[in-house]
C-alpha positions as CSV (number, residue, x, y, z in Angstrom):
1,X,-27.2,115.2,-70.8
2,X,-24.6,112.7,-71.8
3,X,-23.3,112.6,-68.2
4,X,-26.7,111.7,-66.7
5,X,-27.2,109.0,-69.4
6,X,-23.8,107.5,-68.6
7,X,-24.5,107.6,-64.9
8,X,-27.9,105.9,-65.4
9,X,-26.2,103.2,-67.5
10,X,-23.5,102.7,-65.0
11,X,-26.0,102.4,-62.1
12,X,-28.1,99.9,-64.0
13,X,-25.0,97.8,-64.7
14,X,-24.1,97.9,-61.0
15,X,-27.7,96.8,-60.0
16,X,-27.6,93.9,-62.4
17,X,-24.2,92.8,-61.1
18,X,-25.4,93.0,-57.5
19,X,-28.6,91.2,-58.3
20,X,-26.6,88.2,-59.7
21,X,-24.3,88.0,-56.7
22,X,-25.2,85.6,-53.9
23,X,-23.7,83.2,-51.4
24,X,-24.0,80.5,-54.1
25,X,-21.7,82.5,-56.4
26,X,-19.3,83.7,-53.6
27,X,-16.7,81.0,-53.9
28,X,-13.1,80.9,-52.5
29,X,-10.4,82.5,-54.6
30,X,-6.6,82.5,-54.3
31,X,-6.9,85.4,-51.8
32,X,-10.3,85.2,-50.2
33,X,-12.4,82.6,-48.5
34,X,-15.9,82.4,-50.0
35,X,-19.0,82.7,-48.0
36,X,-20.3,79.6,-49.8
37,X,-17.6,77.4,-48.3
38,X,-18.0,79.0,-44.9
39,X,-21.8,78.3,-45.0
40,X,-21.2,74.7,-46.1
41,X,-18.8,74.2,-43.2
42,X,-21.5,75.5,-40.8
43,X,-24.0,73.1,-42.5
44,X,-21.7,70.1,-42.0
45,X,-21.4,71.0,-38.3
46,X,-25.2,71.4,-37.9
47,X,-25.7,68.1,-39.7
48,X,-23.5,66.4,-37.2
49,X,-25.2,68.1,-34.2
50,X,-28.6,67.1,-35.6
51,X,-27.4,63.5,-35.9
52,X,-26.8,63.5,-32.2
53,X,-30.6,63.7,-31.9
54,X,-30.9,66.3,-29.1
55,X,-32.5,69.1,-31.0
56,X,-32.8,69.9,-34.7
57,X,-31.2,73.0,-36.2
58,X,-31.1,74.8,-39.4
59,X,-28.1,77.0,-40.4
60,X,-28.9,80.4,-41.9
61,X,-26.8,82.6,-44.1
62,X,-23.6,84.4,-43.0
63,X,-23.5,88.2,-43.2
64,X,-23.1,89.1,-46.9
65,X,-20.8,92.0,-45.9
66,X,-18.1,89.6,-44.6
67,X,-14.8,89.4,-46.5
68,X,-12.0,87.3,-45.1
69,X,-8.6,86.1,-46.4
70,X,-8.3,82.5,-47.6
71,X,-7.7,80.0,-44.9
72,X,-4.4,78.1,-45.1
73,X,-5.6,75.2,-42.9
74,X,-8.9,73.3,-42.7
75,X,-11.7,75.3,-41.1
76,X,-12.9,74.4,-37.6
77,X,-16.4,74.7,-36.3
78,X,-18.1,75.0,-32.9
79,X,-21.1,76.6,-31.3
80,X,-20.4,80.2,-30.6
81,X,-19.8,80.5,-26.9
82,X,-22.3,82.5,-24.9
83,X,-19.3,84.4,-23.4
84,X,-18.9,86.3,-26.7
85,X,-22.3,88.0,-26.0
86,X,-24.1,87.2,-29.2
87,X,-27.8,87.4,-28.8
88,X,-28.7,84.5,-31.0
89,X,-27.4,81.0,-31.3
90,X,-24.8,80.7,-34.1
91,X,-22.1,78.4,-35.4
92,X,-18.6,79.8,-35.3
93,X,-16.5,78.9,-38.4
94,X,-12.9,79.4,-37.4
95,X,-9.7,79.8,-39.5
96,X,-6.7,79.5,-37.2
97,X,-4.1,80.4,-39.9
98,X,-5.0,82.6,-42.9
99,X,-2.8,82.8,-46.0
100,X,-0.2,85.5,-45.5
101,X,-1.8,88.9,-45.9
102,X,-1.6,92.4,-44.4
103,X,-5.0,92.3,-42.7
104,X,-5.5,89.4,-40.4
105,X,-3.7,86.2,-39.3
106,X,-6.8,84.3,-38.2
107,X,-10.5,84.9,-38.3
108,X,-13.9,83.5,-37.3
109,X,-17.3,84.0,-38.9
110,X,-20.5,83.5,-36.9
111,X,-23.2,81.9,-39.0
112,X,-26.6,82.1,-37.4
113,X,-28.6,79.0,-36.6
114,X,-32.2,78.5,-35.6
115,X,-34.2,75.6,-34.2
116,X,-36.2,73.7,-36.9
117,X,-39.9,74.2,-36.7
118,X,-41.6,71.6,-34.5
119,X,-43.4,69.3,-36.9
120,X,-46.2,68.5,-34.4
121,X,-47.4,72.1,-34.4
122,X,-46.7,72.6,-30.7
123,X,-44.1,75.2,-29.7
124,X,-40.7,73.8,-29.0
125,X,-40.0,73.7,-25.3
126,X,-36.9,72.6,-23.3
127,X,-37.1,68.8,-22.6
128,X,-37.1,67.5,-19.1
129,X,-35.8,64.0,-18.3
130,X,-37.4,61.8,-15.8
131,X,-34.7,62.6,-13.3
132,X,-35.8,65.6,-11.3
133,X,-34.0,68.7,-12.4
134,X,-32.1,67.2,-15.3
135,X,-32.2,69.0,-18.5
136,X,-31.4,67.8,-22.0
137,X,-30.6,70.8,-24.1
138,X,-27.8,72.6,-25.8
139,X,-25.3,74.3,-23.6
140,X,-22.9,76.4,-25.6
141,X,-21.0,77.9,-22.7
142,X,-17.3,77.5,-22.5
């Protein structure tokens, strides 16, 4: 009886702990790079891409299961190349040099992105320029 009561109390405490955890609270520490900072770097990249005026994008959340070591250098960002075979468009947040650890020397995290909803109500379609065959759109190939 005591064992089941303790188990129930422990599970309840774990559930409360997990419910309070989010990307907003997952910040970088001495040893790990937080998903919050990774997402913010992807947001900065998307903001710069949106400023170019071609298409408008929103960045989504990185996978909550990701755990990477702290990056020793500033993060880099780019569109994830199609050659990596990802099915959806994403921003690749890259760490070229992680702090010394026994797991990985470098890493990259793919943060999904989606086209912002078209405010006019019509479905977003690829744009065609007045020059025959010219396309203005995003090409993320390498």
